[in-house]
C-alpha positions in Angstrom: 0.0 0.0 0.0 1.4 3.3 -1.1 1.0 6.3 1.3 1.4 10.0 0.9 5.1 10.0 1.8 5.8 7.4 -0.8 4.1 9.5 -3.5 6.1 12.5 -2.4 9.3 10.4 -2.6 8.4 9.2 -6.1 7.7 12.7 -7.2 11.0 13.9 -5.8 12.9 11.2 -7.7 11.0 12.1 -10.9 11.6 15.8 -10.2 7.9 16.6 -10.2 6.1 19.0 -8.0 2.8 17.8 -6.6 0.4 20.1 -4.9 -0.8 19.0 -1.4 -4.4 18.9 -2.7 -3.4 16.4 -5.4 -1.7 13.9 -3.1 -4.8 11.8 -2.3 -5.7 11.5 -6.0 -2.2 10.3 -6.9 -2.0 8.0 -3.9 -5.2 6.3 -5.0 -4.1 6.1 -8.7 -0.8 4.5 -7.8 -2.5 2.0 -5.4 -5.0 1.1 -8.2 -2.1 0.5 -10.6 -0.3 -1.7 -8.1 -3.6 -3.6 -7.6 -3.8 -4.3 -11.3 -0.2 -5.5 -11.3 -0.9 -7.8 -8.4 -3.9 -9.2 -10.3 -1.7 -9.8 -13.3 0.8 -11.7 -11.2 -1.9 -14.3 -10.4 -2.1 -15.3 -14.1 -0.3 -18.5 -15.3 1.8 -17.4 -18.2 4.1 -20.4 -18.3 2.6 -21.8 -21.5 2.7 -18.4 -23.3 5.6 -17.6 -25.6 7.4 -14.3 -24.9 6.9 -11.6 -27.5 8.1 -8.1 -28.1 4.9 -6.9 -29.7 1.2 -7.7 -29.1 0.7 -8.3 -32.8 3.0 -9.6 -35.5 5.1 -6.7 -36.9 7.3 -6.8 -39.9 10.5 -4.8 -39.7 10.3 -1.8 -42.0 14.1 -1.6 -42.0 16.3 -3.0 -44.7 18.8 -5.7 -43.7 22.3 -4.4 -42.8 24.8 -4.7 -45.6 28.5 -3.9 -45.3 29.7 -1.7 -48.2 32.6 0.5 -49.1 32.0 4.2 -48.6 34.2 7.0 -50.0 32.3 9.6 -48.1 34.9 9.8 -45.3 37.6 10.9 -47.7 35.4 13.6 -49.2 34.5 14.9 -45.7 38.1 14.9 -44.6 39.1 16.9 -47.7 36.8 19.7 -46.8 37.5 19.7 -43.1 39.5 22.6 -41.7 42.2 20.3 -40.2 42.8 16.6 -40.4 45.6 14.1 -40.1 45.5 10.7 -41.9 41.9 9.5 -41.4 41.1 11.6 -38.3 39.7 15.1 -37.7 42.1 17.4 -35.7 40.3 19.5 -33.2 41.4 21.9 -30.5 42.3 20.5 -27.1 39.3 20.8 -24.8 40.7 20.2 -21.4 
């Protein structure tokens, strides 16, 4: 059971400001959420295969393919300062 102090602590960790008048509402909502989680814990899911999506989703991304790129040389040529295959930048520290 979550109390007012726990709600205030969670709000502090999340860097949220909660008005004193809103504390009972958030306390009730968090307790309801935890009640639902407890109900879900009662379900037997041992025969259910783990999934990453609720429905089958095809990946819209193309497969990775290694290929030669000459873009690095072109970018280095127009850079203000470089050495071999590296950008030279001013020392920061």
